[in-house]
C-alpha positions in Angstrom: -23.5 -30.1 -0.7 -23.1 -27.2 -0.2 -23.0 -26.0 3.4 -25.5 -23.7 5.2 -24.6 -21.9 8.5 -26.8 -22.4 11.6 -27.3 -20.3 14.5 -25.0 -22.2 16.7 -22.5 -23.6 14.0 -18.5 -23.3 15.2 -17.2 -22.1 11.6 -14.2 -21.1 9.6 -14.2 -18.2 7.0 -11.4 -18.2 4.6 -10.9 -15.1 2.3 -9.0 -14.6 -0.7 -7.4 -12.5 -0.5 -7.9 -11.1 3.1 -7.9 -7.5 5.0 -4.2 -8.0 6.4 -2.8 -10.8 3.0 -2.7 -13.0 0.2 -4.9 -15.0 3.1 -7.7 -14.1 6.0 -9.1 -16.7 8.3 -11.4 -16.5 10.8 -13.4 -19.1 13.5 -16.1 -18.2 15.3 -19.2 -19.2 16.3 -22.8 -18.6 14.3 -25.2 -16.3 16.2 -28.4 -15.2 14.1 -28.5 -15.7 10.4 -30.4 -12.9 8.7 -31.3 -10.7 6.1 -30.7 -7.8 5.8 -31.7 -5.1 3.1 -33.4 -7.8 1.7 -30.5 -10.7 1.4 -31.0 -14.2 2.9 -28.2 -15.7 4.5 -26.5 -12.7 6.9 -24.7 -14.1 9.0 -23.8 -12.6 12.7 -21.0 -13.9 13.5 -18.7 -13.9 16.9 -14.4 -13.8 15.8 -12.9 -16.4 18.9 -10.5 -13.5 18.4 -12.6 -10.5 20.0 -15.6 -8.8 18.4 -19.1 -9.3 16.6 -19.4 -9.0 13.0 -22.0 -10.0 9.7 -20.7 -11.4 6.8 -21.6 -11.4 3.2 -23.0 -13.8 1.6 -20.6 -15.6 -0.5 -22.0 -14.2 -4.1 -21.6 -10.2 -2.2 -17.9 -11.2 -1.5 -17.6 -12.3 -5.2 -19.4 -8.9 -6.8 -16.5 -7.2 -4.6 -13.5 -9.6 -5.4 -12.6 -11.9 -2.1 -13.0 -15.5 -2.7 -14.6 -16.3 0.4 -14.9 -19.8 2.0 -17.6 -21.0 4.8 -16.8 -24.3 6.4 -18.1 -26.0 9.4 -15.4 -26.2 12.3 -14.3 -29.4 13.7 -15.3 -30.0 16.9 
């Protein structure tokens, strides 16, 4: 079953290739799930390392050659 993040979930995001190396990993909190530009499922995400970003969907990332996986962080 595919995991669908919800507001308040703690998640782990993995991207290959990462912005600063072969694999990028971010852990943090989903602040909100939004629809932006008609695209549903965009995550407003607060990273534990600092800062807030909007995360594209896995499908959008695949279009630019990046594999992204999102999973619930362990409690």
